[in-house]
C-alpha positions as CSV (number, residue, x, y, z in Angstrom):
1,M,0.0,0.0,0.0
2,K,2.9,2.3,0.7
3,L,4.4,1.8,-2.7
4,I,0.9,2.4,-4.4
5,F,0.5,5.6,-2.4
6,L,3.9,6.9,-3.4
7,F,3.2,6.0,-7.0
8,V,-0.1,7.9,-6.9
9,M,1.7,10.9,-5.4
10,A,4.3,10.9,-8.1
11,L,1.6,10.7,-10.7
12,F,-0.1,13.7,-9.0
13,L,3.1,15.7,-9.1
14,A,3.3,15.1,-12.9
15,T,-0.3,15.8,-13.7
16,F,-1.2,18.7,-11.4
17,P,1.0,21.2,-13.2
18,M,-0.5,20.0,-16.5
19,S,-4.0,20.7,-15.3
20,F,-2.9,24.0,-13.9
21,A,-1.5,25.0,-17.3
22,L,-4.7,24.0,-19.1
23,S,-6.7,26.3,-16.8
24,V,-4.7,29.4,-17.8
25,D,-6.6,31.6,-20.4
26,G,-3.9,32.0,-22.9
27,P,-0.4,33.5,-22.7
28,H,0.1,36.9,-21.0
29,S,3.1,39.0,-19.8
30,P,3.4,41.5,-16.9
31,V,4.4,45.1,-16.9
32,V,7.1,45.2,-14.2
33,V,8.6,48.0,-12.1
34,D,11.6,47.1,-10.0
35,G,10.7,43.4,-9.8
36,I,7.0,44.0,-9.0
37,P,4.4,42.9,-11.6
38,L,1.8,45.6,-11.9
39,F,-0.7,44.3,-14.5
40,Y,-0.7,41.9,-17.4
41,L,-1.0,42.5,-21.2
42,Q,-2.5,40.1,-23.6
43,P,-1.3,39.5,-27.2
44,V,-2.9,41.4,-30.1
45,D,-3.0,40.7,-33.8
46,R,0.5,42.0,-34.7
47,S,2.3,41.9,-31.4
48,S,2.8,39.2,-28.7
49,A,2.3,40.0,-25.0
50,L,6.0,39.7,-24.4
51,D,6.8,42.3,-27.2
52,R,4.3,44.8,-25.7
53,T,5.6,44.5,-22.1
54,E,9.3,44.6,-23.1
55,F,8.6,48.0,-24.9
56,A,6.7,49.4,-21.9
57,N,9.2,48.1,-19.3
58,K,12.1,49.6,-21.1
59,L,10.5,53.1,-21.2
60,L,9.5,52.9,-17.5
61,A,13.1,51.8,-16.5
62,D,14.7,54.6,-18.5
63,A,12.3,57.2,-17.0
64,I,12.8,56.1,-13.4
65,S,16.6,56.1,-13.7
66,N,16.4,59.9,-14.6
67,E,15.7,62.5,-12.0
68,K,13.0,64.2,-14.1
69,L,9.4,64.2,-13.0
70,I,7.2,61.5,-14.5
71,S,3.6,62.0,-15.6
72,F,1.1,59.7,-17.1
73,D,-1.9,60.5,-19.3
74,V,-4.8,58.6,-20.9
75,R,-5.4,59.3,-24.5
76,N,-8.5,58.5,-26.6
77,D,-7.9,58.7,-30.3
78,P,-11.2,59.7,-32.1
79,N,-9.9,58.5,-35.5
80,T,-9.0,55.0,-34.5
81,S,-11.1,54.7,-31.2
82,A,-7.9,53.5,-29.5
83,T,-7.2,54.1,-25.8
84,S,-3.6,54.5,-24.9
85,I,-1.4,55.6,-21.9
86,S,1.4,58.0,-22.4
87,L,4.6,58.6,-20.4
88,N,5.7,62.2,-20.3
89,K,3.6,62.8,-23.5
90,N,5.3,59.8,-25.2
91,Y,3.4,56.7,-26.2
92,L,3.7,53.9,-23.6
93,L,1.1,51.2,-24.3
94,T,-2.4,50.7,-25.8
95,V,-5.3,49.3,-23.9
96,T,-7.0,46.7,-26.1
97,A,-10.2,44.7,-25.7
98,N,-8.2,41.6,-24.8
99,D,-6.7,43.5,-21.8
100,V,-10.0,44.8,-20.3
101,L,-11.3,43.0,-17.2
102,P,-15.0,41.9,-17.0
103,N,-17.4,44.8,-16.4
104,F,-14.7,47.4,-17.3
105,S,-14.6,49.7,-20.3
106,L,-11.5,50.7,-22.1
107,S,-11.4,54.1,-20.4
108,Q,-11.9,52.6,-16.9
109,Q,-9.2,50.0,-17.5
110,A,-6.8,52.7,-18.7
111,K,-7.6,54.9,-15.7
112,Q,-7.0,52.0,-13.3
113,W,-3.6,51.2,-14.9
114,E,-2.6,54.9,-14.8
115,D,-3.2,55.0,-11.1
116,I,-1.2,51.8,-10.6
117,L,1.7,53.1,-12.7
118,E,1.7,56.4,-10.7
119,R,1.9,54.7,-7.4
120,A,4.6,52.2,-8.6
121,V,6.8,55.0,-10.0
122,A,6.4,57.1,-6.9
123,K,7.5,54.1,-4.8
124,A,10.4,53.5,-7.1
125,K,11.5,57.2,-6.9
126,K,11.3,57.1,-3.1
127,E,13.4,53.8,-2.9
128,R,16.2,55.5,-4.8
129,T,16.7,58.4,-2.4
130,S,19.7,58.4,-0.2
131,Q,17.6,58.8,2.9
132,Y,15.7,55.6,2.2
133,I,18.8,53.6,1.3
134,V,20.6,54.7,4.5
135,E,17.6,54.0,6.7
136,R,16.9,50.5,5.2
137,S,20.6,49.6,5.3
138,L,20.8,50.6,8.9
139,W,17.9,48.3,9.8
140,V,19.5,45.4,8.0
141,L,22.8,46.0,9.8
142,I,21.0,46.0,13.1
143,G,19.3,42.8,12.3
144,I,22.6,41.2,11.3
145,G,24.2,42.4,14.5
146,I,21.4,41.0,16.6
147,I,21.7,37.6,15.0
148,I,25.5,37.6,15.5
149,L,25.1,38.8,19.2
150,L,22.5,36.1,19.9
151,R,24.8,33.4,18.4
152,F,27.7,34.6,20.5
153,L,25.7,34.7,23.7
154,L,24.3,31.3,23.0
155,V,27.8,29.8,22.6
156,I,28.9,31.4,26.0
157,V,25.8,30.2,27.8
158,A,26.1,26.7,26.4
159,K,29.7,26.5,27.6
160,I,28.9,27.7,31.1
161,A,25.8,25.6,31.5
162,Q,27.3,22.7,29.5
163,W,24.4,22.6,27.1
164,E,24.5,21.0,23.8
165,T,23.2,23.1,20.9
166,G,21.0,20.8,18.9
167,S,19.3,20.9,15.5
168,F,16.7,23.4,16.8
169,T,19.4,26.1,17.2
170,K,20.7,25.4,13.7
171,V,17.2,25.6,12.2
172,F,16.4,28.9,14.1
173,F,19.5,30.7,13.0
174,S,19.1,29.4,9.4
175,F,15.6,30.9,9.3
176,A,17.0,34.1,10.8
177,W,19.5,34.5,8.0
178,L,16.9,33.5,5.4
179,A,14.6,36.3,6.8
180,I,17.4,38.8,6.5
181,A,17.9,37.8,2.8
182,L,14.1,38.0,2.1
183,V,13.9,41.4,3.7
184,C,16.8,42.7,1.7
185,A,15.3,41.3,-1.5
186,E,12.0,43.1,-0.7
187,W,13.4,46.5,0.4
188,F,16.0,47.2,-2.2
189,P,14.9,47.6,-5.9
190,V,18.1,46.1,-7.4
191,L,17.8,42.9,-5.3
192,R,14.1,42.7,-6.0
193,S,14.7,43.0,-9.8
194,I,17.3,40.2,-9.6
195,R,14.9,38.0,-7.6
196,Y,12.2,38.5,-10.2
197,Q,14.5,37.7,-13.1
198,I,15.5,34.5,-11.4
199,F,12.1,33.2,-10.4
200,S,9.7,34.7,-12.9
201,P,10.4,32.1,-15.7
202,F,9.3,29.4,-13.3
203,S,5.9,30.9,-12.8
204,Q,5.0,29.9,-16.4
205,P,2.8,26.7,-16.6
206,Q,5.3,25.0,-18.9
207,W,8.0,25.3,-16.3
208,L,5.7,23.9,-13.6
209,I,5.0,20.9,-15.9
210,F,8.8,20.4,-16.4
211,L,9.6,20.7,-12.7
212,G,6.7,18.4,-11.7
213,A,7.8,15.8,-14.3
214,L,11.5,16.1,-13.1
215,G,10.5,15.7,-9.4
216,S,8.2,12.7,-10.1
217,S,11.1,11.1,-12.1
218,F,13.2,10.9,-9.0
219,V,10.3,9.6,-6.9
220,F,9.3,6.9,-9.4
221,S,12.9,5.7,-10.1
222,H,13.6,5.4,-6.4
223,Y,10.6,3.0,-5.9
224,A,10.7,1.3,-9.4
225,P,12.4,-1.9,-8.1
226,G,9.9,-2.2,-5.3
227,L,7.0,-1.6,-7.7
228,L,8.4,-4.2,-10.1
229,R,8.7,-6.8,-7.4
230,F,5.2,-5.9,-6.1
231,A,3.8,-6.5,-9.6
232,I,5.6,-9.9,-9.8
233,K,4.2,-11.0,-6.5
234,K,0.7,-10.1,-7.6
235,L,1.2,-12.4,-10.6
236,D,1.7,-15.2,-8.1
237,I,4.2,-17.0,-10.3
238,H,6.9,-18.6,-8.1
239,S,9.4,-19.1,-10.8
240,T,9.1,-15.5,-11.9
241,E,9.9,-14.3,-8.4
242,N,12.9,-16.5,-8.3
243,V,14.1,-15.0,-11.6
244,Y,13.7,-11.5,-10.1
245,L,15.7,-12.5,-7.0
246,A,18.5,-14.0,-9.1
247,L,18.7,-11.5,-11.9
248,I,17.2,-8.1,-11.0
249,Q,17.7,-7.8,-7.2
250,P,21.5,-7.7,-7.4
251,S,21.2,-4.8,-9.9
252,E,18.5,-2.8,-8.2
253,I,20.6,0.4,-8.1
254,L,21.3,0.0,-11.8
255,V,17.5,-0.4,-12.4
256,Q,16.9,2.8,-10.5
257,F,19.4,4.7,-12.6
258,S,18.0,3.3,-15.8
259,V,14.4,4.3,-14.9
260,L,15.7,7.7,-13.8
261,S,17.5,8.3,-17.0
262,I,14.4,7.4,-19.1
263,C,12.2,9.7,-17.0
264,V,14.6,12.6,-17.0
265,S,15.0,12.2,-20.8
266,W,11.3,12.5,-21.2
267,S,11.2,15.5,-18.9
268,L,13.8,17.3,-20.9
269,S,11.6,17.0,-24.0
270,L,9.4,19.6,-22.3
271,L,12.2,22.1,-22.6
272,E,12.2,22.0,-26.4
273,T,9.8,24.9,-26.6
274,L,10.8,26.7,-23.4
275,A,14.6,26.8,-23.7
276,P,15.7,25.4,-27.1
277,V,19.4,26.1,-26.5
278,V,19.4,24.3,-23.2
279,Y,17.4,21.4,-24.7
280,E,19.8,21.0,-27.6
281,L,22.7,21.0,-25.2
282,L,21.3,18.5,-22.6
283,K,19.4,16.1,-24.9
284,P,22.5,14.3,-26.3
285,I,23.9,14.0,-22.8
286,A,20.6,12.6,-21.6
287,N,20.4,10.1,-24.5
288,L,23.9,9.0,-23.8
289,F,23.0,8.4,-20.2
290,V,19.9,6.4,-21.1
291,V,21.7,4.2,-23.6
292,G,24.7,3.7,-21.3
293,C,22.5,2.7,-18.3
294,L,20.3,0.3,-20.5
295,Y,23.5,-1.2,-22.0
296,W,25.1,-1.7,-18.6
297,L,21.9,-3.2,-17.2
298,S,21.4,-5.5,-20.2
299,T,24.9,-6.9,-20.0
300,K,24.7,-7.4,-16.3
301,V,21.3,-9.3,-16.5
302,T,22.4,-11.3,-19.6
303,S,25.7,-12.4,-17.9
304,R,24.0,-13.2,-14.7
305,Y,21.3,-15.2,-16.5
306,L,23.8,-17.2,-18.5
307,R,25.9,-18.0,-15.5
308,T,22.9,-18.8,-13.3
309,Y,20.9,-20.9,-15.7
310,G,23.2,-21.5,-18.7
311,F,25.7,-23.6,-16.8
312,K,22.9,-25.8,-15.4
313,F,21.2,-26.2,-18.8
314,G,24.4,-26.8,-20.7
315,G,25.7,-29.3,-18.2
316,K,22.7,-31.6,-19.0
317,F,23.9,-32.0,-22.6
318,N,27.7,-31.5,-22.4
319,P,29.7,-31.4,-19.1
320,S,32.3,-29.2,-20.8
321,S,29.9,-26.6,-22.1
322,D,31.1,-23.8,-19.7
323,D,33.6,-22.4,-22.0
324,A,31.2,-22.3,-24.9
325,I,28.6,-20.4,-22.7
326,L,31.3,-17.8,-21.8
327,V,32.2,-17.3,-25.5
328,F,28.4,-16.9,-26.3
329,E,28.2,-14.4,-23.4
330,T,31.0,-12.3,-25.0
331,V,29.4,-12.4,-28.4
332,L,26.0,-11.4,-27.0
333,N,27.6,-8.5,-25.1
334,V,29.3,-7.3,-28.3
335,F,25.9,-7.5,-30.1
336,I,24.2,-5.5,-27.3
337,F,27.0,-2.9,-27.6
338,I,26.4,-2.6,-31.4
339,V,22.7,-2.1,-30.8
340,A,23.4,0.5,-28.1
341,L,25.8,2.4,-30.4
342,V,23.4,2.4,-33.3
343,T,20.5,3.6,-31.0
344,F,22.6,6.5,-29.6
345,A,23.7,7.5,-33.1
346,R,20.1,7.6,-34.3
347,S,19.1,9.6,-31.2
348,V,21.5,12.4,-32.2
349,N,20.5,12.2,-35.9
350,F,23.8,10.6,-36.9
351,D,23.5,8.1,-39.8
352,L,25.9,5.4,-38.5
353,I,24.3,2.7,-40.6
354,G,24.8,4.8,-43.8
355,L,28.4,5.4,-42.8
356,V,29.1,1.7,-42.3
357,A,27.3,0.9,-45.6
358,S,29.5,3.5,-47.4
359,L,32.6,2.0,-45.9
360,G,31.4,-1.5,-46.7
361,L,32.4,-1.1,-50.4
362,V,36.0,-0.2,-49.3
363,G,35.9,-3.1,-46.8
364,L,34.9,-5.5,-49.6
365,A,37.9,-4.5,-51.7
366,V,40.2,-4.9,-48.7
367,A,38.6,-8.3,-48.0
368,F,39.5,-9.6,-51.5
369,A,43.0,-8.2,-51.1
370,A,43.5,-9.8,-47.7
371,Q,41.5,-13.0,-48.1
372,K,44.2,-15.2,-46.6
373,I,44.3,-13.0,-43.4
374,L,40.5,-13.2,-43.1
375,E,40.7,-16.9,-43.4
376,Q,43.1,-17.1,-40.5
377,L,41.0,-14.8,-38.4
378,I,38.0,-17.0,-38.9
379,A,40.1,-20.0,-38.0
380,T,41.1,-18.2,-34.8
381,L,37.4,-17.7,-34.0
382,V,36.8,-21.4,-34.5
383,L,39.7,-22.2,-32.2
384,Y,38.2,-20.0,-29.4
385,L,34.7,-21.5,-29.9
386,D,35.7,-25.1,-30.2
387,R,38.6,-25.0,-27.7
388,P,40.5,-28.1,-28.9
389,F,43.4,-26.8,-26.8
390,V,44.2,-23.8,-24.7
391,T,47.4,-22.0,-23.7
392,G,49.6,-24.3,-21.6
393,D,48.3,-27.6,-23.1
394,Y,50.7,-30.2,-24.5
395,I,49.6,-31.2,-28.0
396,R,51.0,-33.6,-30.7
397,L,51.2,-32.2,-34.2
398,P,50.3,-34.3,-37.3
399,A,54.0,-34.9,-38.0
400,G,54.3,-36.6,-34.6
401,E,56.2,-33.8,-32.9
402,L,55.2,-33.0,-29.3
403,G,55.0,-29.4,-28.1
404,K,53.5,-27.0,-25.5
405,V,51.1,-24.3,-26.6
406,E,52.7,-21.0,-25.7
407,S,50.1,-18.6,-27.0
408,I,47.1,-18.4,-29.4
409,G,47.2,-15.2,-31.5
410,L,44.8,-13.7,-33.9
411,R,46.6,-15.2,-36.9
412,S,48.8,-18.0,-35.6
413,T,49.6,-20.2,-32.6
414,K,53.0,-20.5,-31.1
415,I,54.1,-24.0,-30.0
416,R,57.3,-24.8,-28.2
417,S,58.8,-28.1,-29.4
418,L,59.8,-30.4,-26.5
419,G,62.5,-32.0,-28.6
420,T,64.4,-29.0,-29.8
421,G,63.0,-26.2,-27.5
422,T,62.3,-24.0,-30.6
423,I,59.1,-22.1,-31.3
424,I,56.9,-23.5,-34.0
425,V,54.5,-20.9,-35.5
426,M,51.5,-22.6,-37.0
427,P,48.7,-20.7,-38.8
428,N,45.4,-21.2,-37.2
429,S,43.8,-22.1,-40.5
430,I,46.0,-25.2,-40.6
431,L,45.4,-26.2,-37.0
432,V,41.6,-26.2,-37.5
433,S,41.9,-28.5,-40.5
434,V,44.3,-31.2,-39.3
435,E,44.1,-33.8,-36.5
436,I,45.6,-32.6,-33.3
437,E,46.2,-34.9,-30.2
438,N,45.7,-33.0,-26.9
439,V,47.8,-34.8,-24.3
440,T,47.0,-32.5,-21.4
441,L,43.3,-33.5,-21.5
442,A,44.4,-36.9,-20.2
443,K,45.1,-35.2,-16.8
444,K,42.6,-36.2,-14.1
445,I,42.2,-35.2,-10.5
446,M,40.8,-38.1,-8.4
447,V,38.6,-37.0,-5.5
448,L,38.0,-39.2,-2.5
449,L,35.0,-38.4,-0.3
450,Y,34.5,-40.3,3.0
451,M,30.9,-40.2,4.3
452,D,30.3,-41.3,7.9
453,F,26.8,-42.4,8.9
454,A,25.3,-42.8,12.4
455,S,24.3,-46.4,11.8
456,A,25.0,-49.2,9.4
457,L,23.4,-48.7,6.0
458,G,20.8,-51.3,4.9
459,E,20.1,-52.2,1.3
460,R,17.4,-49.5,1.0
461,E,19.5,-46.8,2.6
462,Y,22.5,-47.8,0.5
463,A,20.5,-47.5,-2.7
464,L,19.1,-44.1,-1.7
465,V,22.6,-42.8,-1.0
466,Q,23.8,-44.1,-4.4
467,Q,20.8,-42.5,-6.2
468,A,21.3,-39.2,-4.5
469,I,25.0,-39.0,-5.3
470,M,24.6,-40.0,-8.9
471,E,21.7,-37.5,-9.4
472,K,23.8,-34.6,-8.2
473,I,27.1,-35.7,-9.8
474,V,25.8,-36.3,-13.3
475,F,24.8,-32.7,-13.8
476,L,28.1,-31.2,-12.6
477,S,30.2,-29.8,-15.4
478,G,33.7,-31.4,-15.7
479,I,32.9,-34.4,-13.6
480,D,33.4,-37.8,-15.3
481,P,30.3,-39.8,-14.3
482,N,31.8,-43.0,-15.7
483,S,34.7,-42.8,-13.2
484,T,32.4,-42.4,-10.2
485,N,32.6,-45.3,-7.8
486,I,30.7,-45.7,-4.5
487,A,31.7,-48.5,-2.1
488,L,31.9,-49.3,1.6
489,A,35.1,-48.1,3.2
490,D,35.2,-50.7,6.0
491,G,33.3,-53.7,7.3
492,S,31.2,-51.7,9.7
493,G,28.8,-50.5,7.0
494,K,28.9,-47.0,8.5
495,R,31.4,-45.4,6.1
496,L,31.3,-45.0,2.4
497,R,34.1,-44.0,0.1
498,V,33.1,-42.1,-3.1
499,S,35.7,-41.6,-5.7
500,L,35.3,-39.2,-8.6
501,A,37.4,-37.8,-11.5
502,I,37.6,-34.1,-12.3
503,L,38.5,-33.4,-15.9
504,G,40.3,-30.2,-16.9
505,S,43.3,-28.6,-18.3
506,Q,43.5,-25.4,-16.4
507,D,44.0,-24.8,-12.7
508,N,41.2,-22.3,-12.5
509,A,38.8,-24.6,-14.2
510,V,39.7,-27.4,-11.8
511,E,39.2,-25.1,-8.8
512,V,35.7,-24.1,-10.1
513,R,34.7,-27.7,-10.4
514,K,36.0,-28.5,-6.9
515,R,33.8,-25.7,-5.6
516,L,30.8,-27.1,-7.5
517,L,31.5,-30.5,-6.0
518,E,31.5,-29.0,-2.5
519,L,28.1,-27.4,-3.2
520,A,26.8,-30.7,-4.6
521,S,27.7,-32.4,-1.3
522,V,25.5,-29.9,0.5
523,Q,22.6,-30.7,-1.9
524,I,23.2,-34.5,-1.3
525,A,22.9,-34.0,2.4
526,K,19.6,-32.1,2.0
527,S,18.1,-34.8,-0.2
528,L,19.2,-37.6,2.1
529,A,17.9,-35.7,5.2
530,V,14.4,-36.0,3.7
531,H,14.6,-39.8,4.1
532,G,16.1,-39.5,7.6
533,I,19.7,-40.3,6.5
534,V,22.3,-38.1,8.1
535,F,26.0,-38.2,7.5
536,T,29.1,-36.3,8.2
537,M,32.4,-35.8,6.4
538,E,34.8,-35.2,9.2
539,N,37.9,-36.4,7.3
540,P,39.0,-33.9,4.7
541,T,38.4,-34.6,1.0
542,V,41.5,-36.1,-0.6
543,Y,42.6,-34.8,-4.1
544,V,45.0,-37.0,-6.0
545,Q,46.3,-35.6,-9.3
546,S,46.9,-38.1,-12.0
547,P,49.8,-36.9,-14.3
548,A,49.4,-36.9,-18.0
549,T,51.4,-39.4,-20.0
550,I,53.7,-37.6,-22.4
């Protein structure tokens, strides 16, 4: 319910400014004197409201800055029936039918605006006198002195009485300094004008829409993982929730950033009509942030999915499928990167596909000229996918010479001959087309597990133990099920000896399979506990490495 409430509040923040904007009767612009809006002008046929107010505001500012007297007058032109207001006998603005308030005539509206302008100009003249400035500055200095004195006295009293000044004191003095700033911004014309220039754009409905959408983006992105998990729970699909816990939950922060980037990018689209320059500057950055977050999230989820479910699924068909899954993961990540790159290029109106297509003709000519090199590169890809040998393996070449694989390059493989000690450089295109004997794959690590039971095993218990062990071992990648042997270790019938063979050619691969075997022992214990069979493995597992015959 909390998540639903927060989501509704975020939706309200985004839609309330929209409804407020729709309730405004058209665009209008204020006539301003020293940061104080006096009245609003509406657009006419040939001029916008902003053009009309900019003209009037400039004349008013020039007149106030001079020391001459200012007078206003209402004029009614009998030829055009236009009612206007003049400033020192110069035209200031025209009162149109769009400007008139309900139940007002043009003359009444003009007279009301004349009175407002006279009072505003008189106030502006007064606030520019030296007496007013000195008096208001003195009051401000007194206020600042009182705050500093109170702060100083509070520190002395706190030290004498051994009080601790808490958050209330900080809040009080923060509001005191804020009050001083607000008073200064209200008393002095220059500060009042600066305040108006800073905050007046945000009074427009479009800015309210933008700020509401931007604020709701942060709220929604913060609770996006919780809302996603809440929706999955409502679907009542147990497997789906497990997938969320395995794939999405470890990357919840990345999910929040991805949702935030999408929402912020949508919010920035509202600036296209308000601030085109700012929009053109921020839009590519926002697009890059969106594409980058989605690319990062996609690679993380894909890798976690393949390593969580791919190893289990591949182990059912081929115990040595781990390397192929890792290669597939790399290829998939490269594909995701290409998609992300093309998407970002299209978002900034850059024809990346056309550029690649135009370069493709040149690439075709280079391909014909370097056909042999391309053949060797394809052969290298086959070597990495098929993995007939890896760096460090001992292999026998077709001519019968035995050597150690030093490195596998993009074009060729370097093999050190055991007979002469020299390096044999073999093109990868030849290695994938001839018969190679991998001697290192003959290496096995024999594992001995000793299982101690509380009582002697009967035929039924012994069969259940064998079944549980074989069910767990057969799906382990790199474990030879044909070499698995289960037998009684002594005549008491309380101890079993399980021998297995771990296949592998690299130390890190063997270590991974040892770890998988330890996890499998935990699963075996759980499955046997269901039948009331409990065992311990107090003696350490013995690993015996069988050397390869060279």
